[in-house]
DSSP file (Angstrom, degrees, kcal/mol; ACC not computed):
  #  RESIDUE AA STRUCTURE BP1 BP2  ACC     N-H-->O    O-->H-N    N-H-->O    O-->H-N    TCO  KAPPA ALPHA  PHI   PSI    X-CA   Y-CA   Z-CA
    1    1 A M              0   0    0      0, 0.0     2,-0.5     0, 0.0     0, 0.0   0.000 360.0 360.0 360.0 131.8  -52.0  -44.6  107.5
    2    2 A I        -     0   0    0      2,-0.0     2,-0.5     0, 0.0     0, 0.0  -0.769 360.0-166.3 -90.2 131.7  -53.0  -41.6  109.6
    3    3 A H        -     0   0    0     -2,-0.5     2,-0.4     2,-0.0    21,-0.0  -0.971   2.4-159.3-120.0 124.0  -54.0  -38.5  107.7
    4    4 A A        -     0   0    0     -2,-0.5     2,-0.4     2,-0.0    -2,-0.0  -0.863   6.8-171.5-106.0 139.7  -54.3  -35.2  109.4
    5    5 A V        -     0   0    0     -2,-0.4     2,-0.5     2,-0.0    -2,-0.0  -0.994   5.3-168.6-129.7 132.7  -56.3  -32.2  108.0
    6    6 A R        +     0   0    0     -2,-0.4     2,-0.4     2,-0.0    -2,-0.0  -0.985  15.1 165.9-122.1 126.0  -56.4  -28.7  109.3
    7    7 A Q        -     0   0    0     -2,-0.5     2,-0.5     2,-0.0    -2,-0.0  -0.997  31.9-136.7-135.6 142.4  -59.0  -26.3  108.0
    8    8 A R        -     0   0    0     -2,-0.4     2,-0.3     2,-0.0    -2,-0.0  -0.877  35.9-179.2 -95.5 129.7  -60.2  -23.0  109.3
    9    9 A V        -     0   0    0     -2,-0.5     2,-0.5    10,-0.0    10,-0.1  -0.878  27.8-124.6-130.0 158.7  -64.0  -22.9  109.0
   10   10 A M        -     0   0    0     -2,-0.3     2,-0.4     8,-0.1     8,-0.3  -0.898  28.6-124.4-104.0 130.7  -66.8  -20.4  109.7
   11   11 A I        -     0   0    0     -2,-0.5     6,-0.2     6,-0.1     5,-0.1  -0.604  31.0-126.6 -76.4 130.7  -69.6  -21.6  112.0
   12   12 A G    >   -     0   0    0      4,-3.1     3,-2.3    -2,-0.4    -1,-0.1  -0.158  28.0 -95.0 -72.5 168.9  -73.0  -21.3  110.3
   13   13 A Q  T 3  S+     0   0    0      1,-0.3    -1,-0.1     2,-0.1    -2,-0.1   0.845 127.2  44.1 -49.6 -40.2  -76.0  -19.5  111.7
   14   14 A D  T 3  S-     0   0    0      2,-0.0    -1,-0.3     1,-0.0    -2,-0.1   0.186 126.0 -97.4 -95.9  16.8  -77.4  -22.7  113.1
   15   15 A G  S <  S+     0   0    0     -3,-2.3     2,-0.1     1,-0.3    -2,-0.1   0.564  76.1 144.4  82.8   8.4  -74.1  -23.9  114.4
   16   16 A T        -     0   0    0     -5,-0.1    -4,-3.1     2,-0.0     2,-0.4  -0.472  33.0-158.2 -83.1 153.9  -73.2  -26.2  111.5
   17   17 A I        -     0   0    0     -6,-0.2     2,-0.5    -2,-0.1    -6,-0.1  -0.993   2.3-155.5-129.5 137.9  -69.7  -26.7  110.1
   18   18 A Q        -     0   0    0     -2,-0.4     2,-0.4    -8,-0.3    -8,-0.1  -0.956  11.9-178.4-114.9 131.7  -68.9  -27.9  106.6
   19   19 A I        -     0   0    0     -2,-0.5     2,-0.5   -10,-0.1    -2,-0.0  -0.996   8.6-163.6-130.0 132.3  -65.6  -29.6  105.9
   20   20 A Y        +     0   0    0     -2,-0.4    -2,-0.0     2,-0.0     0, 0.0  -0.965  16.2 165.3-119.8 118.1  -64.6  -30.8  102.5
   21   21 A V    >   +     0   0    0     -2,-0.5     3,-1.3     1,-0.1    -2,-0.0  -0.795   7.3 176.4-132.7  85.8  -61.7  -33.4  102.3
   22   22 A P  T 3  S+     0   0    0      0, 0.0    -1,-0.1     0, 0.0     4,-0.1   0.695  75.0  70.5 -67.7 -17.5  -61.5  -35.0   98.9
   23   23 A E  T 3  S+     0   0    0      2,-0.1     2,-0.3     0, 0.0    -2,-0.0   0.727  85.1  83.0 -73.5 -17.8  -58.3  -37.0   99.8
   24   24 A L  S <  S-     0   0    0     -3,-1.3     2,-0.2     1,-0.1    -3,-0.1  -0.660  84.6-119.4 -89.3 141.2  -60.4  -39.2  102.2
   25   25 A K    >   -     0   0    0     -2,-0.3     3,-1.9     1,-0.1    -2,-0.1  -0.498  34.8 -96.8 -76.8 144.1  -62.3  -42.2  100.8
   26   26 A A  T 3  S+     0   0    0      1,-0.3    -1,-0.1    -2,-0.2     3,-0.1  -0.354 112.6  28.5 -56.3 136.2  -66.1  -42.3  101.2
   27   27 A G  T 3  S+     0   0    0      1,-0.3    -1,-0.3    -3,-0.1     2,-0.2   0.339  85.0 139.5  90.5  -6.5  -67.0  -44.5  104.2
   28   28 A T    <   -     0   0    0     -3,-1.9     2,-0.4     1,-0.1    -1,-0.3  -0.504  51.6-130.3 -68.0 134.4  -63.8  -43.7  106.1
   29   29 A I        -     0   0    0     -2,-0.2     2,-0.3    -3,-0.1    -1,-0.1  -0.738  32.8-179.5 -86.7 136.7  -64.4  -43.1  109.8
   30   30 A A        -     0   0    0     -2,-0.4     2,-0.4     2,-0.0     0, 0.0  -0.984  26.4-132.5-139.2 147.5  -62.8  -39.9  111.1
   31   31 A D        -     0   0    0     -2,-0.3     2,-0.4     2,-0.0    -2,-0.0  -0.826  22.7-159.9 -94.4 138.0  -62.5  -38.1  114.5
   32   32 A V        -     0   0    0     -2,-0.4     2,-0.5     2,-0.0    -2,-0.0  -0.981   6.1-169.4-123.5 131.1  -63.2  -34.4  114.4
   33   33 A I        -     0   0    0     -2,-0.4     2,-0.6     2,-0.0    -2,-0.0  -0.978   9.7-152.0-120.1 129.8  -62.0  -32.0  117.1
   34   34 A I        -     0   0    0     -2,-0.5     2,-0.5     2,-0.0    -2,-0.0  -0.897  13.4-179.3-103.4 122.8  -63.3  -28.4  117.2
   35   35 A L        -     0   0    0     -2,-0.6     2,-0.2     0, 0.0    -2,-0.0  -0.965  26.3-132.6-121.2 113.7  -61.1  -25.8  118.7
   36   36 A E        -     0   0    0     -2,-0.5     2,-0.2     1,-0.1    -2,-0.0  -0.468  23.9-124.7 -66.7 127.9  -62.6  -22.3  118.7
   37   37 A A        -     0   0    0     -2,-0.2     2,-0.5     1,-0.1    -1,-0.1  -0.500  20.3-133.0 -74.7 140.1  -60.1  -19.7  117.4
   38   38 A S        -     0   0    0     -2,-0.2    -1,-0.1     1,-0.1     0, 0.0  -0.824  16.1-168.1 -98.6 133.3  -59.3  -16.8  119.7
   39   39 A D        +     0   0    0     -2,-0.5     2,-0.3     2,-0.1    -1,-0.1   0.539  64.5  92.7 -90.7 -10.2  -59.4  -13.3  118.3
   40   40 A Q  S    S-     0   0    0      1,-0.0    -2,-0.1     3,-0.0     3,-0.1  -0.631  74.6-129.0 -90.1 141.9  -57.7  -11.9  121.5
   41   41 A T        -     0   0    0     -2,-0.3    -2,-0.1     1,-0.1    -1,-0.0  -0.595  42.9 -88.0 -79.5 150.1  -54.0  -11.5  121.9
   42   42 A P        -     0   0    0      0, 0.0     2,-0.2     0, 0.0    -1,-0.1  -0.302  45.9-112.5 -60.7 141.3  -52.6  -13.0  125.1
   43   43 A K        -     0   0    0     -3,-0.1     2,-0.4     1,-0.0    -3,-0.0  -0.522  26.0-131.0 -76.2 140.8  -52.6  -10.7  128.0
   44   44 A K        -     0   0    0     -2,-0.2     2,-0.2     2,-0.0    -1,-0.0  -0.754  17.6-141.4 -92.8 138.0  -49.2   -9.5  129.3
   45   45 A T    >   -     0   0    0     -2,-0.4     3,-1.1     1,-0.1     4,-0.3  -0.583  21.7-115.5 -91.8 158.7  -48.5   -9.8  133.0
   46   46 A L  G >  S+     0   0    0      1,-0.3     3,-1.6    -2,-0.2     4,-0.4   0.846 114.3  62.0 -64.1 -32.7  -46.7   -7.2  135.0
   47   47 A T  G >  S+     0   0    0      1,-0.3     3,-0.8     2,-0.2    -1,-0.3   0.749  92.1  67.3 -63.5 -21.8  -43.9   -9.6  135.7
   48   48 A G  G <  S+     0   0    0     -3,-1.1    -1,-0.3     1,-0.2    -2,-0.2   0.652  97.2  54.8 -71.4 -15.5  -43.2   -9.8  132.0
   49   49 A F  G X> S+     0   0    0     -3,-1.6     3,-2.0    -4,-0.3     4,-0.6   0.556  77.2 117.2 -91.7 -11.0  -42.1   -6.2  132.1
   50   50 A I  T <4 S+     0   0    0     -3,-0.8    -3,-0.0    -4,-0.4     8,-0.0  -0.379  88.7   3.7 -65.0 127.9  -39.5   -6.7  134.8
   51   51 A G  T 34 S+     0   0    0     -2,-0.1    -1,-0.3     1,-0.1     4,-0.1   0.546 105.3 101.6  79.6   6.0  -36.0   -5.9  133.4
   52   52 A K  T <4  +     0   0    0     -3,-2.0    -2,-0.1     2,-0.1     2,-0.1   0.757  60.8  79.2 -96.9 -26.1  -37.3   -4.8  130.0
   53   53 A G  S >< S-     0   0    0     -4,-0.6     3,-1.9     1,-0.1     2,-0.2  -0.370  93.3 -84.5 -86.3 163.5  -37.2   -1.0  130.3
   54   54 A K  T 3  S+     0   0    0      1,-0.3    -1,-0.1    -2,-0.1     3,-0.1  -0.419 115.4  17.1 -66.4 131.6  -34.2    1.3  129.9
   55   55 A G  T 3  S+     0   0    0      1,-0.3    -1,-0.3    -2,-0.2     2,-0.1   0.493  92.3 136.1  85.1   5.2  -32.3    1.6  133.1
   56   56 A C    <   -     0   0    0     -3,-1.9     2,-0.3    -5,-0.1    -1,-0.3  -0.415  53.4-117.4 -80.2 161.7  -33.8   -1.5  134.7
   57   57 A F        -     0   0    0      1,-0.1    -4,-0.1    -2,-0.1     3,-0.1  -0.787  10.6-156.3-104.3 145.0  -31.7   -3.9  136.6
   58   58 A K  S    S+     0   0    0     -2,-0.3     2,-0.3     1,-0.1    -1,-0.1   0.760  77.2  25.2 -88.8 -29.4  -31.2   -7.5  135.7
   59   59 A T  S  > S-     0   0    0      1,-0.1     4,-1.3    -8,-0.0     3,-0.2  -0.894  75.0-116.6-133.5 164.4  -30.3   -8.8  139.1
   60   60 A A  H  > S+     0   0    0     -2,-0.3     4,-2.4     1,-0.2     5,-0.2   0.844 115.0  60.5 -65.6 -33.7  -30.8   -8.0  142.8
   61   61 A G  H  > S+     0   0    0      1,-0.2     4,-2.2     2,-0.2    -1,-0.2   0.863 101.7  52.0 -63.0 -36.7  -27.0   -7.5  143.1
   62   62 A E  H  > S+     0   0    0      2,-0.2     4,-2.2     1,-0.2    -1,-0.2   0.887 109.2  50.7 -65.3 -38.8  -27.2   -4.7  140.4
   63   63 A V  H  X S+     0   0    0     -4,-1.3     4,-2.6     2,-0.2    -2,-0.2   0.934 110.3  49.0 -60.8 -49.5  -29.9   -3.0  142.5
   64   64 A D  H  X S+     0   0    0     -4,-2.4     4,-2.8     1,-0.2    -2,-0.2   0.899 111.4  49.5 -57.9 -43.6  -27.8   -3.2  145.7
   65   65 A T  H  X S+     0   0    0     -4,-2.2     4,-2.5     2,-0.2    -1,-0.2   0.916 111.0  48.8 -64.5 -44.6  -24.8   -1.8  144.0
   66   66 A F  H  X S+     0   0    0     -4,-2.2     4,-2.4     2,-0.2    -2,-0.2   0.938 113.6  46.5 -61.4 -47.3  -26.8    1.1  142.5
   67   67 A I  H  X S+     0   0    0     -4,-2.6     4,-2.5     1,-0.2     5,-0.2   0.921 111.4  51.4 -62.5 -44.4  -28.4    1.9  145.9
   68   68 A R  H  X S+     0   0    0     -4,-2.8     4,-1.8     1,-0.2    -1,-0.2   0.917 111.5  47.6 -60.1 -42.0  -25.1    1.7  147.7
   69   69 A N  H  X S+     0   0    0     -4,-2.5     4,-1.3     1,-0.2    -2,-0.2   0.891 111.1  51.3 -64.1 -39.7  -23.5    4.1  145.1
   70   70 A E  H  X S+     0   0    0     -4,-2.4     4,-0.6     1,-0.2     3,-0.2   0.890 109.4  49.5 -64.6 -39.5  -26.4    6.5  145.5
   71   71 A R  H >X S+     0   0    0     -4,-2.5     3,-0.8     1,-0.2     4,-0.7   0.862 105.8  57.9 -65.9 -36.5  -26.1    6.5  149.3
   72   72 A N  H 3< S+     0   0    0     -4,-1.8     3,-0.4     1,-0.2    -1,-0.2   0.799 100.8  56.2 -64.8 -29.7  -22.4    7.2  149.0
   73   73 A T  H 3< S+     0   0    0     -4,-1.3    -1,-0.2    -3,-0.2    -2,-0.2   0.707  99.2  62.0 -73.9 -19.7  -23.1   10.4  147.0
   74   74 A W  H <<        0   0    0     -3,-0.8    -1,-0.2    -4,-0.6    -2,-0.2   0.762 360.0 360.0 -76.6 -24.7  -25.3   11.7  149.8
   75   75 A E     <        0   0    0     -4,-0.7    -1,-0.2    -3,-0.4    -2,-0.2   0.474 360.0 360.0 -90.9 360.0  -22.4   11.8  152.3
């Protein structure tokens, strides 16, 4: 039976990590993977803002229609 354990730990001054898993039997072989937690929020790209603001267009066709209507008001 495969048993998965996830724990958030603090790295010690000397780089040590302590994990306590009483569910596992003494002598059991286990693989340990260390993934450093990121404190940073993902960066947003400019393309993520396209179409999000008030008055923005969802399609190129909407832009063409708007520009055409604006040009018609000039004449």
